TIPAPA-109022 format. One record per residue (C-alpha): residue in three letters; y, x, z. Coordinates in Angstrom, 3 decimals. Each point is the difference from the previous one (the first is absolute). Layout:
N
<atom><residuo>ALA</residuo><py>Y</py><px>X</px><pz>Z</pz></atom>
...
//
This chain:
297
<atom><residuo>MET</residuo><py>0.000</py><px>0.000</px><pz>0.000</pz></atom>
<atom><residuo>ASN</residuo><py>3.364</py><px>1.516</px><pz>-0.948</pz></atom>
<atom><residuo>GLY</residuo><py>2.225</py><px>-2.533</px><pz>1.750</pz></atom>
<atom><residuo>SER</residuo><py>2.241</py><px>-0.437</px><pz>-3.056</pz></atom>
<atom><residuo>SER</residuo><py>-0.303</py><px>-3.793</px><pz>-0.031</pz></atom>
<atom><residuo>LEU</residuo><py>0.385</py><px>-0.447</px><pz>3.738</pz></atom>
<atom><residuo>ASP</residuo><py>2.860</py><px>-1.562</px><pz>1.884</pz></atom>
<atom><residuo>PRO</residuo><py>2.550</py><px>2.842</px><pz>0.388</pz></atom>
<atom><residuo>ALA</residuo><py>0.363</py><px>-1.051</px><pz>3.647</pz></atom>
<atom><residuo>THR</residuo><py>-3.413</py><px>1.558</px><pz>0.702</pz></atom>
<atom><residuo>PRO</residuo><py>1.067</py><px>3.680</px><pz>-0.188</pz></atom>
<atom><residuo>SER</residuo><py>3.196</py><px>-0.986</px><pz>1.824</pz></atom>
<atom><residuo>ARG</residuo><py>-2.090</py><px>-1.454</px><pz>2.811</pz></atom>
<atom><residuo>GLY</residuo><py>-1.941</py><px>3.246</px><pz>0.083</pz></atom>
<atom><residuo>THR</residuo><py>3.229</py><px>2.005</px><pz>0.256</pz></atom>
<atom><residuo>GLU</residuo><py>1.126</py><px>-2.178</px><pz>2.907</pz></atom>
<atom><residuo>ILE</residuo><py>-3.249</py><px>0.530</px><pz>1.919</pz></atom>
<atom><residuo>LEU</residuo><py>0.016</py><px>3.700</px><pz>-0.866</pz></atom>
<atom><residuo>GLY</residuo><py>3.496</py><px>0.300</px><pz>1.476</pz></atom>
<atom><residuo>GLN</residuo><py>-1.240</py><px>-1.473</px><pz>3.274</pz></atom>
<atom><residuo>ILE</residuo><py>-2.943</py><px>2.424</px><pz>0.009</pz></atom>
<atom><residuo>GLY</residuo><py>2.482</py><px>2.832</px><pz>-0.528</pz></atom>
<atom><residuo>VAL</residuo><py>2.008</py><px>-1.055</px><pz>3.047</pz></atom>
<atom><residuo>GLU</residuo><py>-3.142</py><px>0.085</px><pz>2.147</pz></atom>
<atom><residuo>LEU</residuo><py>-1.100</py><px>3.349</px><pz>-1.467</pz></atom>
<atom><residuo>ALA</residuo><py>3.313</py><px>1.527</px><pz>1.050</pz></atom>
<atom><residuo>PHE</residuo><py>-1.114</py><px>-0.273</px><pz>3.645</pz></atom>
<atom><residuo>VAL</residuo><py>-3.616</py><px>1.084</px><pz>-0.471</pz></atom>
<atom><residuo>GLU</residuo><py>-1.030</py><px>3.237</px><pz>1.696</pz></atom>
<atom><residuo>PRO</residuo><py>-3.334</py><px>1.822</px><pz>0.358</pz></atom>
<atom><residuo>GLU</residuo><py>-1.989</py><px>-0.860</px><pz>3.148</pz></atom>
<atom><residuo>SER</residuo><py>1.989</py><px>-3.230</px><pz>0.379</pz></atom>
<atom><residuo>ASP</residuo><py>-0.843</py><px>-3.640</px><pz>-0.695</pz></atom>
<atom><residuo>THR</residuo><py>3.600</py><px>-1.077</px><pz>-0.572</pz></atom>
<atom><residuo>GLY</residuo><py>0.186</py><px>-2.149</px><pz>-3.122</pz></atom>
<atom><residuo>LEU</residuo><py>-3.733</py><px>-0.291</px><pz>-0.575</pz></atom>
<atom><residuo>LEU</residuo><py>-0.359</py><px>-3.762</px><pz>0.411</pz></atom>
<atom><residuo>PRO</residuo><py>3.215</py><px>-0.889</px><pz>-1.868</pz></atom>
<atom><residuo>ILE</residuo><py>-1.011</py><px>2.272</px><pz>-2.895</pz></atom>
<atom><residuo>ASN</residuo><py>-3.474</py><px>-1.552</px><pz>-0.068</pz></atom>
<atom><residuo>SER</residuo><py>1.522</py><px>-3.487</px><pz>-0.128</pz></atom>
<atom><residuo>LEU</residuo><py>2.403</py><px>0.956</px><pz>-2.805</pz></atom>
<atom><residuo>VAL</residuo><py>-2.807</py><px>1.604</px><pz>-1.992</pz></atom>
<atom><residuo>MET</residuo><py>-1.985</py><px>-3.250</px><pz>0.344</pz></atom>
<atom><residuo>ASP</residuo><py>2.971</py><px>-1.819</px><pz>-1.556</pz></atom>
<atom><residuo>PHE</residuo><py>0.098</py><px>2.573</px><pz>-2.796</pz></atom>
<atom><residuo>GLU</residuo><py>-3.750</py><px>-0.402</px><pz>-0.570</pz></atom>
<atom><residuo>GLU</residuo><py>0.320</py><px>-3.783</px><pz>-0.171</pz></atom>
<atom><residuo>PHE</residuo><py>3.198</py><px>-0.539</px><pz>-1.991</pz></atom>
<atom><residuo>VAL</residuo><py>0.424</py><px>3.093</px><pz>-2.166</pz></atom>
<atom><residuo>ALA</residuo><py>-3.095</py><px>2.153</px><pz>-0.569</pz></atom>
<atom><residuo>PRO</residuo><py>-2.224</py><px>-2.720</px><pz>-1.603</pz></atom>
<atom><residuo>LEU</residuo><py>2.633</py><px>-0.570</px><pz>-2.702</pz></atom>
<atom><residuo>ALA</residuo><py>1.037</py><px>3.614</px><pz>-0.489</pz></atom>
<atom><residuo>PRO</residuo><py>-1.178</py><px>2.607</px><pz>-2.523</pz></atom>
<atom><residuo>ALA</residuo><py>-3.253</py><px>1.706</px><pz>0.960</pz></atom>
<atom><residuo>PRO</residuo><py>1.544</py><px>3.234</px><pz>1.388</pz></atom>
<atom><residuo>ILE</residuo><py>2.059</py><px>-1.994</px><pz>2.519</pz></atom>
<atom><residuo>GLY</residuo><py>-3.145</py><px>-1.823</px><pz>1.108</pz></atom>
<atom><residuo>ALA</residuo><py>-1.871</py><px>3.301</px><pz>0.362</pz></atom>
<atom><residuo>ALA</residuo><py>2.853</py><px>1.535</px><pz>2.010</pz></atom>
<atom><residuo>THR</residuo><py>0.082</py><px>-3.053</px><pz>2.274</pz></atom>
<atom><residuo>ALA</residuo><py>-3.760</py><px>0.306</px><pz>0.555</pz></atom>
<atom><residuo>ALA</residuo><py>0.503</py><px>3.660</px><pz>0.972</pz></atom>
<atom><residuo>LEU</residuo><py>2.625</py><px>-0.931</px><pz>2.590</pz></atom>
<atom><residuo>ARG</residuo><py>-2.330</py><px>-2.660</px><pz>1.377</pz></atom>
<atom><residuo>ARG</residuo><py>-2.746</py><px>2.617</px><pz>0.467</pz></atom>
<atom><residuo>TRP</residuo><py>2.373</py><px>2.314</px><pz>1.867</pz></atom>
<atom><residuo>LEU</residuo><py>1.185</py><px>-2.794</px><pz>2.289</pz></atom>
<atom><residuo>ASP</residuo><py>-3.529</py><px>-1.194</px><pz>0.712</pz></atom>
<atom><residuo>GLN</residuo><py>-1.054</py><px>3.523</px><pz>0.939</pz></atom>
<atom><residuo>ILE</residuo><py>2.786</py><px>0.055</px><pz>2.593</pz></atom>
<atom><residuo>LEU</residuo><py>-0.642</py><px>-3.526</px><pz>1.300</pz></atom>
<atom><residuo>ASP</residuo><py>-3.743</py><px>0.598</px><pz>0.263</pz></atom>
<atom><residuo>GLY</residuo><py>0.488</py><px>3.432</px><pz>1.529</pz></atom>
<atom><residuo>SER</residuo><py>2.555</py><px>1.420</px><pz>2.409</pz></atom>
<atom><residuo>GLY</residuo><py>2.666</py><px>-2.647</px><pz>-0.634</pz></atom>
<atom><residuo>ARG</residuo><py>2.589</py><px>2.752</px><pz>-0.525</pz></atom>
<atom><residuo>PHE</residuo><py>1.543</py><px>1.625</px><pz>-3.042</pz></atom>
<atom><residuo>THR</residuo><py>-0.875</py><px>3.589</px><pz>-0.843</pz></atom>
<atom><residuo>ALA</residuo><py>2.104</py><px>2.578</px><pz>-1.804</pz></atom>
<atom><residuo>ASP</residuo><py>-2.165</py><px>-0.541</px><pz>-3.106</pz></atom>
<atom><residuo>SER</residuo><py>0.328</py><px>-3.793</px><pz>0.086</pz></atom>
<atom><residuo>VAL</residuo><py>3.796</py><px>0.236</px><pz>0.426</pz></atom>
<atom><residuo>ARG</residuo><py>0.157</py><px>2.352</px><pz>-2.993</pz></atom>
<atom><residuo>GLN</residuo><py>-2.265</py><px>-2.261</px><pz>-2.081</pz></atom>
<atom><residuo>MET</residuo><py>1.957</py><px>-3.155</px><pz>0.765</pz></atom>
<atom><residuo>ASN</residuo><py>3.365</py><px>1.550</px><pz>-0.756</pz></atom>
<atom><residuo>ALA</residuo><py>-1.377</py><px>1.326</px><pz>-3.286</pz></atom>
<atom><residuo>TRP</residuo><py>-1.395</py><px>-3.472</px><pz>-0.715</pz></atom>
<atom><residuo>HIS</residuo><py>3.379</py><px>-1.593</px><pz>0.690</pz></atom>
<atom><residuo>GLY</residuo><py>1.746</py><px>2.353</px><pz>-2.415</pz></atom>
<atom><residuo>TRP</residuo><py>-2.603</py><px>-0.574</px><pz>-2.729</pz></atom>
<atom><residuo>MET</residuo><py>0.079</py><px>-3.782</px><pz>0.477</pz></atom>
<atom><residuo>THR</residuo><py>3.797</py><px>-0.082</px><pz>-0.161</pz></atom>
<atom><residuo>SER</residuo><py>-0.144</py><px>1.632</px><pz>-3.441</pz></atom>
<atom><residuo>ALA</residuo><py>-2.944</py><px>-2.158</px><pz>-1.097</pz></atom>
<atom><residuo>LEU</residuo><py>1.680</py><px>-3.301</px><pz>0.875</pz></atom>
<atom><residuo>LEU</residuo><py>3.174</py><px>1.039</px><pz>-1.811</pz></atom>
<atom><residuo>ALA</residuo><py>-2.011</py><px>0.951</px><pz>-3.096</pz></atom>
<atom><residuo>TRP</residuo><py>-1.938</py><px>-3.284</px><pz>0.158</pz></atom>
<atom><residuo>GLU</residuo><py>3.205</py><px>-2.010</px><pz>0.270</pz></atom>
<atom><residuo>ARG</residuo><py>1.462</py><px>1.814</px><pz>-3.028</pz></atom>
<atom><residuo>SER</residuo><py>-3.258</py><px>-0.184</px><pz>-1.997</pz></atom>
<atom><residuo>GLN</residuo><py>-0.159</py><px>3.805</px><pz>-0.102</pz></atom>
<atom><residuo>PRO</residuo><py>-3.062</py><px>2.252</px><pz>0.434</pz></atom>
<atom><residuo>LEU</residuo><py>-1.035</py><px>0.378</px><pz>3.629</pz></atom>
<atom><residuo>PRO</residuo><py>-0.147</py><px>3.410</px><pz>1.694</pz></atom>
<atom><residuo>THR</residuo><py>-3.414</py><px>1.652</px><pz>0.057</pz></atom>
<atom><residuo>LEU</residuo><py>-2.127</py><px>-1.045</px><pz>2.934</pz></atom>
<atom><residuo>PRO</residuo><py>-1.024</py><px>3.006</px><pz>2.152</pz></atom>
<atom><residuo>GLU</residuo><py>-3.687</py><px>0.670</px><pz>-0.596</pz></atom>
<atom><residuo>GLU</residuo><py>-0.833</py><px>0.091</px><pz>3.713</pz></atom>
<atom><residuo>TRP</residuo><py>1.216</py><px>-3.588</px><pz>0.402</pz></atom>
<atom><residuo>ASN</residuo><py>-2.633</py><px>-1.449</px><pz>-2.312</pz></atom>
<atom><residuo>SER</residuo><py>-2.191</py><px>-2.512</px><pz>1.806</pz></atom>
<atom><residuo>PRO</residuo><py>-3.765</py><px>0.575</px><pz>0.090</pz></atom>
<atom><residuo>ARG</residuo><py>-0.488</py><px>-3.709</px><pz>-0.614</pz></atom>
<atom><residuo>PRO</residuo><py>2.058</py><px>-2.765</px><pz>-1.648</pz></atom>
<atom><residuo>ALA</residuo><py>3.070</py><px>-1.208</px><pz>1.819</pz></atom>
<atom><residuo>ALA</residuo><py>-0.200</py><px>-3.360</px><pz>1.766</pz></atom>
<atom><residuo>SER</residuo><py>1.966</py><px>-1.742</px><pz>-2.727</pz></atom>
<atom><residuo>ALA</residuo><py>-2.580</py><px>1.085</px><pz>-2.582</pz></atom>
<atom><residuo>SER</residuo><py>-2.951</py><px>-1.630</px><pz>1.756</pz></atom>
<atom><residuo>ALA</residuo><py>-2.017</py><px>-2.390</px><pz>-2.072</pz></atom>
<atom><residuo>PRO</residuo><py>0.493</py><px>-3.669</px><pz>0.908</pz></atom>
<atom><residuo>PRO</residuo><py>-2.759</py><px>-1.417</px><pz>2.184</pz></atom>
<atom><residuo>VAL</residuo><py>-2.684</py><px>-2.278</px><pz>-1.307</pz></atom>
<atom><residuo>ALA</residuo><py>0.392</py><px>-3.218</px><pz>1.953</pz></atom>
<atom><residuo>SER</residuo><py>-2.054</py><px>-3.093</px><pz>0.655</pz></atom>
<atom><residuo>PRO</residuo><py>1.998</py><px>-3.073</px><pz>1.064</pz></atom>
<atom><residuo>PRO</residuo><py>-0.676</py><px>-0.678</px><pz>3.669</pz></atom>
<atom><residuo>PRO</residuo><py>0.006</py><px>-3.342</px><pz>1.771</pz></atom>
<atom><residuo>THR</residuo><py>2.932</py><px>-0.434</px><pz>2.359</pz></atom>
<atom><residuo>PRO</residuo><py>-1.106</py><px>1.731</px><pz>3.203</pz></atom>
<atom><residuo>ALA</residuo><py>0.115</py><px>-1.676</px><pz>3.383</pz></atom>
<atom><residuo>PRO</residuo><py>2.783</py><px>1.344</px><pz>2.239</pz></atom>
<atom><residuo>ALA</residuo><py>-1.167</py><px>3.102</px><pz>1.826</pz></atom>
<atom><residuo>PRO</residuo><py>0.106</py><px>-0.070</px><pz>3.795</pz></atom>
<atom><residuo>ALA</residuo><py>2.826</py><px>2.176</px><pz>1.274</pz></atom>
<atom><residuo>PRO</residuo><py>-0.986</py><px>2.908</px><pz>2.221</pz></atom>
<atom><residuo>THR</residuo><py>1.277</py><px>-0.279</px><pz>3.554</pz></atom>
<atom><residuo>VAL</residuo><py>1.821</py><px>2.777</px><pz>1.801</pz></atom>
<atom><residuo>LEU</residuo><py>-1.950</py><px>0.592</px><pz>3.191</pz></atom>
<atom><residuo>PRO</residuo><py>1.055</py><px>1.649</px><pz>3.233</pz></atom>
<atom><residuo>ALA</residuo><py>-1.650</py><px>3.416</px><pz>0.030</pz></atom>
<atom><residuo>ALA</residuo><py>-1.987</py><px>-0.878</px><pz>3.112</pz></atom>
<atom><residuo>ALA</residuo><py>-1.461</py><px>-3.102</px><pz>-1.676</pz></atom>
<atom><residuo>ALA</residuo><py>-0.823</py><px>1.639</px><pz>-3.320</pz></atom>
<atom><residuo>PRO</residuo><py>-3.548</py><px>1.020</px><pz>-0.937</pz></atom>
<atom><residuo>SER</residuo><py>-0.557</py><px>3.633</px><pz>0.840</pz></atom>
<atom><residuo>ASP</residuo><py>-0.674</py><px>0.926</px><pz>-3.639</pz></atom>
<atom><residuo>GLU</residuo><py>3.335</py><px>-1.364</px><pz>-1.264</pz></atom>
<atom><residuo>PRO</residuo><py>2.570</py><px>2.792</px><pz>-0.464</pz></atom>
<atom><residuo>THR</residuo><py>3.463</py><px>-0.227</px><pz>1.513</pz></atom>
<atom><residuo>ILE</residuo><py>3.381</py><px>1.337</px><pz>-1.055</pz></atom>
<atom><residuo>GLN</residuo><py>2.651</py><px>1.293</px><pz>2.363</pz></atom>
<atom><residuo>LEU</residuo><py>3.672</py><px>0.108</px><pz>-0.964</pz></atom>
<atom><residuo>ASN</residuo><py>2.184</py><px>2.945</px><pz>0.912</pz></atom>
<atom><residuo>LEU</residuo><py>3.050</py><px>-2.150</px><pz>0.644</pz></atom>
<atom><residuo>GLY</residuo><py>2.023</py><px>2.933</px><pz>1.212</pz></atom>
<atom><residuo>ALA</residuo><py>-0.373</py><px>2.667</px><pz>-2.665</pz></atom>
<atom><residuo>ASP</residuo><py>-0.771</py><px>-2.356</px><pz>-2.930</pz></atom>
<atom><residuo>ALA</residuo><py>2.382</py><px>-2.893</px><pz>0.714</pz></atom>
<atom><residuo>GLU</residuo><py>2.042</py><px>0.358</px><pz>-3.195</pz></atom>
<atom><residuo>LEU</residuo><py>-3.056</py><px>0.569</px><pz>-2.174</pz></atom>
<atom><residuo>LEU</residuo><py>-1.777</py><px>-3.005</px><pz>1.528</pz></atom>
<atom><residuo>HIS</residuo><py>3.003</py><px>-2.225</px><pz>-0.755</pz></atom>
<atom><residuo>GLU</residuo><py>-0.089</py><px>1.235</px><pz>-3.593</pz></atom>
<atom><residuo>PHE</residuo><py>-3.771</py><px>-0.437</px><pz>-0.263</pz></atom>
<atom><residuo>HIS</residuo><py>0.181</py><px>-3.525</px><pz>1.450</pz></atom>
<atom><residuo>ALA</residuo><py>2.727</py><px>-1.111</px><pz>-2.415</pz></atom>
<atom><residuo>GLU</residuo><py>-1.858</py><px>1.430</px><pz>-2.982</pz></atom>
<atom><residuo>SER</residuo><py>-3.272</py><px>-1.583</px><pz>1.172</pz></atom>
<atom><residuo>LEU</residuo><py>1.558</py><px>-3.481</px><pz>0.018</pz></atom>
<atom><residuo>GLU</residuo><py>0.941</py><px>0.444</px><pz>-3.671</pz></atom>
<atom><residuo>LEU</residuo><py>-3.456</py><px>1.303</px><pz>-0.878</pz></atom>
<atom><residuo>LEU</residuo><py>-1.660</py><px>-2.974</px><pz>1.679</pz></atom>
<atom><residuo>GLN</residuo><py>2.093</py><px>-2.358</px><pz>-2.126</pz></atom>
<atom><residuo>ASN</residuo><py>-1.126</py><px>1.880</px><pz>-3.121</pz></atom>
<atom><residuo>ILE</residuo><py>-3.649</py><px>-0.339</px><pz>1.034</pz></atom>
<atom><residuo>GLU</residuo><py>0.291</py><px>-3.713</px><pz>0.779</pz></atom>
<atom><residuo>GLN</residuo><py>1.806</py><px>-0.744</px><pz>-3.264</pz></atom>
<atom><residuo>GLY</residuo><py>-2.512</py><px>2.123</px><pz>-1.890</pz></atom>
<atom><residuo>VAL</residuo><py>-2.964</py><px>-1.923</px><pz>1.388</pz></atom>
<atom><residuo>LEU</residuo><py>1.554</py><px>-3.277</px><pz>-1.146</pz></atom>
<atom><residuo>ILE</residuo><py>0.241</py><px>1.420</px><pz>-3.525</pz></atom>
<atom><residuo>LEU</residuo><py>-3.560</py><px>1.367</px><pz>0.025</pz></atom>
<atom><residuo>GLU</residuo><py>-1.397</py><px>-3.372</px><pz>1.040</pz></atom>
<atom><residuo>LYS</residuo><py>1.351</py><px>-1.403</px><pz>-3.281</pz></atom>
<atom><residuo>ASP</residuo><py>-0.181</py><px>3.123</px><pz>-2.160</pz></atom>
<atom><residuo>PRO</residuo><py>-2.641</py><px>2.416</px><pz>1.351</pz></atom>
<atom><residuo>GLY</residuo><py>0.435</py><px>2.363</px><pz>-2.940</pz></atom>
<atom><residuo>ASN</residuo><py>3.696</py><px>0.632</px><pz>0.622</pz></atom>
<atom><residuo>ALA</residuo><py>0.080</py><px>3.808</px><pz>-0.054</pz></atom>
<atom><residuo>ALA</residuo><py>3.642</py><px>0.260</px><pz>1.101</pz></atom>
<atom><residuo>THR</residuo><py>-0.737</py><px>-2.048</px><pz>3.114</pz></atom>
<atom><residuo>ILE</residuo><py>-3.120</py><px>2.018</px><pz>0.804</pz></atom>
<atom><residuo>ASN</residuo><py>2.054</py><px>3.191</px><pz>-0.300</pz></atom>
<atom><residuo>SER</residuo><py>2.727</py><px>-1.479</px><pz>2.229</pz></atom>
<atom><residuo>ILE</residuo><py>-2.478</py><px>-0.859</px><pz>2.778</pz></atom>
<atom><residuo>PHE</residuo><py>-1.618</py><px>3.432</px><pz>-0.356</pz></atom>
<atom><residuo>ARG</residuo><py>3.402</py><px>1.668</px><pz>0.441</pz></atom>
<atom><residuo>ALA</residuo><py>0.729</py><px>-2.136</px><pz>3.070</pz></atom>
<atom><residuo>PHE</residuo><py>-3.228</py><px>1.107</px><pz>1.696</pz></atom>
<atom><residuo>HIS</residuo><py>0.687</py><px>3.587</px><pz>-1.094</pz></atom>
<atom><residuo>THR</residuo><py>3.454</py><px>-0.095</px><pz>1.614</pz></atom>
<atom><residuo>PHE</residuo><py>-1.429</py><px>-1.478</px><pz>3.208</pz></atom>
<atom><residuo>LYS</residuo><py>-2.507</py><px>2.860</px><pz>0.082</pz></atom>
<atom><residuo>GLY</residuo><py>2.629</py><px>2.674</px><pz>-0.514</pz></atom>
<atom><residuo>GLY</residuo><py>2.418</py><px>-1.322</px><pz>2.624</pz></atom>
<atom><residuo>ALA</residuo><py>-2.702</py><px>-0.644</px><pz>2.582</pz></atom>
<atom><residuo>GLY</residuo><py>-1.517</py><px>3.439</px><pz>-0.553</pz></atom>
<atom><residuo>PHE</residuo><py>3.398</py><px>1.615</px><pz>0.385</pz></atom>
<atom><residuo>LEU</residuo><py>0.472</py><px>-1.757</px><pz>3.368</pz></atom>
<atom><residuo>HIS</residuo><py>-3.595</py><px>0.757</px><pz>1.094</pz></atom>
<atom><residuo>LEU</residuo><py>-0.898</py><px>-3.712</px><pz>0.183</pz></atom>
<atom><residuo>ASP</residuo><py>-3.589</py><px>0.762</px><pz>-0.932</pz></atom>
<atom><residuo>ALA</residuo><py>-1.549</py><px>-3.468</px><pz>0.356</pz></atom>
<atom><residuo>LEU</residuo><py>2.647</py><px>-1.491</px><pz>-2.284</pz></atom>
<atom><residuo>ARG</residuo><py>-0.243</py><px>2.937</px><pz>-2.403</pz></atom>
<atom><residuo>ASN</residuo><py>-3.799</py><px>-0.250</px><pz>-0.259</pz></atom>
<atom><residuo>LEU</residuo><py>0.116</py><px>-3.706</px><pz>-0.828</pz></atom>
<atom><residuo>ALA</residuo><py>2.729</py><px>0.511</px><pz>-2.617</pz></atom>
<atom><residuo>HIS</residuo><py>-1.968</py><px>2.903</px><pz>-1.501</pz></atom>
<atom><residuo>ASP</residuo><py>-3.123</py><px>-2.127</px><pz>-0.516</pz></atom>
<atom><residuo>LEU</residuo><py>2.019</py><px>-2.895</px><pz>-1.426</pz></atom>
<atom><residuo>GLU</residuo><py>1.754</py><px>2.428</px><pz>-2.344</pz></atom>
<atom><residuo>SER</residuo><py>-3.413</py><px>1.295</px><pz>-1.125</pz></atom>
<atom><residuo>LEU</residuo><py>-1.132</py><px>-3.583</px><pz>-0.660</pz></atom>
<atom><residuo>LEU</residuo><py>2.997</py><px>-0.707</px><pz>-2.246</pz></atom>
<atom><residuo>ASP</residuo><py>-0.362</py><px>3.379</px><pz>-1.695</pz></atom>
<atom><residuo>ALA</residuo><py>-3.593</py><px>-0.893</px><pz>-0.909</pz></atom>
<atom><residuo>VAL</residuo><py>1.289</py><px>-3.228</px><pz>-1.555</pz></atom>
<atom><residuo>ARG</residuo><py>2.737</py><px>1.884</px><pz>-1.870</pz></atom>
<atom><residuo>ARG</residuo><py>-2.626</py><px>2.339</px><pz>-1.453</pz></atom>
<atom><residuo>SER</residuo><py>-2.232</py><px>-2.926</px><pz>-1.044</pz></atom>
<atom><residuo>GLU</residuo><py>-2.706</py><px>1.081</px><pz>2.458</pz></atom>
<atom><residuo>LEU</residuo><py>0.298</py><px>-3.379</px><pz>1.759</pz></atom>
<atom><residuo>ARG</residuo><py>1.037</py><px>-3.411</px><pz>-1.245</pz></atom>
<atom><residuo>ILE</residuo><py>2.381</py><px>-2.336</px><pz>1.787</pz></atom>
<atom><residuo>SER</residuo><py>-2.083</py><px>-2.763</px><pz>1.546</pz></atom>
<atom><residuo>SER</residuo><py>0.367</py><px>-2.472</px><pz>2.849</pz></atom>
<atom><residuo>ASP</residuo><py>-1.622</py><px>2.539</px><pz>2.338</pz></atom>
<atom><residuo>ILE</residuo><py>2.467</py><px>2.712</px><pz>-0.987</pz></atom>
<atom><residuo>ILE</residuo><py>2.932</py><px>-2.391</px><pz>0.444</pz></atom>
<atom><residuo>ASP</residuo><py>-1.350</py><px>-0.907</px><pz>3.447</pz></atom>
<atom><residuo>LEU</residuo><py>-0.035</py><px>3.684</px><pz>0.942</pz></atom>
<atom><residuo>ILE</residuo><py>3.563</py><px>0.490</px><pz>-1.254</pz></atom>
<atom><residuo>LEU</residuo><py>1.137</py><px>-3.047</px><pz>1.987</pz></atom>
<atom><residuo>GLU</residuo><py>-1.720</py><px>1.097</px><pz>3.186</pz></atom>
<atom><residuo>GLY</residuo><py>1.252</py><px>3.551</px><pz>-0.443</pz></atom>
<atom><residuo>GLY</residuo><py>3.562</py><px>-1.251</px><pz>-0.447</pz></atom>
<atom><residuo>ASP</residuo><py>-0.363</py><px>-2.187</px><pz>3.097</pz></atom>
<atom><residuo>ALA</residuo><py>-1.206</py><px>2.964</px><pz>2.059</pz></atom>
<atom><residuo>LEU</residuo><py>2.895</py><px>2.146</px><pz>-1.211</pz></atom>
<atom><residuo>LYS</residuo><py>2.349</py><px>-2.844</px><pz>0.891</pz></atom>
<atom><residuo>GLN</residuo><py>-1.401</py><px>-0.100</px><pz>3.535</pz></atom>
<atom><residuo>PHE</residuo><py>0.580</py><px>3.726</px><pz>0.373</pz></atom>
<atom><residuo>THR</residuo><py>3.540</py><px>-0.367</px><pz>-1.389</pz></atom>
<atom><residuo>GLN</residuo><py>0.863</py><px>-2.878</px><pz>2.330</pz></atom>
<atom><residuo>ALA</residuo><py>-1.275</py><px>1.924</px><pz>3.017</pz></atom>
<atom><residuo>ILE</residuo><py>2.001</py><px>3.058</px><pz>-1.024</pz></atom>
<atom><residuo>GLY</residuo><py>3.123</py><px>-2.142</px><pz>-0.393</pz></atom>
<atom><residuo>SER</residuo><py>-0.507</py><px>-1.543</px><pz>3.436</pz></atom>
<atom><residuo>GLN</residuo><py>-0.338</py><px>3.399</px><pz>1.655</pz></atom>
<atom><residuo>ILE</residuo><py>3.095</py><px>1.317</px><pz>-1.787</pz></atom>
<atom><residuo>GLU</residuo><py>1.889</py><px>-2.920</px><pz>1.553</pz></atom>
<atom><residuo>GLY</residuo><py>-1.410</py><px>0.746</px><pz>3.462</pz></atom>
<atom><residuo>THR</residuo><py>-2.924</py><px>-2.422</px><pz>0.302</pz></atom>
<atom><residuo>ARG</residuo><py>-3.063</py><px>1.751</px><pz>1.462</pz></atom>
<atom><residuo>ALA</residuo><py>1.591</py><px>3.299</px><pz>-0.940</pz></atom>
<atom><residuo>GLY</residuo><py>-2.392</py><px>2.913</px><pz>0.279</pz></atom>
<atom><residuo>GLU</residuo><py>-3.192</py><px>-2.063</px><pz>0.157</pz></atom>
<atom><residuo>PRO</residuo><py>-2.821</py><px>0.883</px><pz>-2.413</pz></atom>
<atom><residuo>ILE</residuo><py>-0.136</py><px>-2.388</px><pz>-2.977</pz></atom>
<atom><residuo>VAL</residuo><py>-3.396</py><px>-1.337</px><pz>-1.018</pz></atom>
<atom><residuo>VAL</residuo><py>-0.694</py><px>-2.073</px><pz>-3.112</pz></atom>
<atom><residuo>PRO</residuo><py>-3.740</py><px>-0.545</px><pz>-0.620</pz></atom>
<atom><residuo>THR</residuo><py>-0.676</py><px>1.642</px><pz>-3.362</pz></atom>
<atom><residuo>ARG</residuo><py>-3.421</py><px>1.637</px><pz>0.350</pz></atom>
<atom><residuo>HIS</residuo><py>-1.965</py><px>-2.823</px><pz>-1.660</pz></atom>
<atom><residuo>LEU</residuo><py>2.627</py><px>-0.417</px><pz>-2.743</pz></atom>
<atom><residuo>ILE</residuo><py>-0.198</py><px>3.704</px><pz>-0.868</pz></atom>
<atom><residuo>GLN</residuo><py>-3.796</py><px>-0.247</px><pz>-0.141</pz></atom>
<atom><residuo>ARG</residuo><py>0.297</py><px>-2.880</px><pz>-2.474</pz></atom>
<atom><residuo>VAL</residuo><py>2.522</py><px>1.871</px><pz>-2.151</pz></atom>
<atom><residuo>ARG</residuo><py>-2.259</py><px>3.054</px><pz>-0.139</pz></atom>
<atom><residuo>ALA</residuo><py>-2.997</py><px>-2.195</px><pz>-0.850</pz></atom>
<atom><residuo>ALA</residuo><py>1.982</py><px>-1.501</px><pz>-2.899</pz></atom>
<atom><residuo>LEU</residuo><py>0.863</py><px>3.510</px><pz>-1.228</pz></atom>
<atom><residuo>ARG</residuo><py>-3.709</py><px>0.911</px><pz>0.025</pz></atom>
<atom><residuo>GLY</residuo><py>-0.955</py><px>-3.256</px><pz>-1.667</pz></atom>
<atom><residuo>ASP</residuo><py>-2.035</py><px>-1.066</px><pz>3.048</pz></atom>
<atom><residuo>PRO</residuo><py>-0.160</py><px>-3.529</px><pz>1.430</pz></atom>
<atom><residuo>SER</residuo><py>2.664</py><px>-0.679</px><pz>2.598</pz></atom>
<atom><residuo>PRO</residuo><py>-1.274</py><px>0.805</px><pz>3.531</pz></atom>
//
């Protein structure tokens, strides 16, 4: 795709998002996490609104940035000197690439080391879908006091002192992601082959995973990771959307909502400092069974 017949507002939107990324990059330092979550959120916007419509080199460069961010989010949660250098180089290249795209000029050469080992997310083949019957509403998980929770259910503990600002940011972003998931499920119930919606829900779970991992909220991160894997399997046509898959998405979204509500309550002072428990063990087992193609436990 060369983008020549696209709405000219698309590269302009990319330039706007890129400018915001540049502001955050100005404060990034090695061995620091400052700017990590805002940059991740802005890159998600770039992935959703710009990269799928852009020329192939812009999509490949966006996929490279996603790999670098995921390595940080899944690892130490802090920038390194190499990642700061890479991201600033990326920002400079992308600035030139968006300008060339907007002017219908040749794009700058993509650095060889940025090439993705597998196709970017926007290049995934659309899933093969079978129309599902409308699923029955899934029962919402219940947040339990830690003392009343089964011993095998993991808990999360908020660091309301050191992470207060980050938790506010994570909570606000989570509310938006939950809306995206709920709206996406409504679309999939009517149009189970809607690839854009499947990608949108996948990105929502991916963002939940990254933010929760960054804040060391392991129980929330683990659930989001398995739900992300489920949607990734659908995106890659390894699974088909069915009523069972929609049920799992619904129940996963409900569990994430319970976590988010509990986090919001603690931020506002209700039961502050208490461990948060949302029963997810059986749901994760069912998601993993679906990924293996096994009957639901």
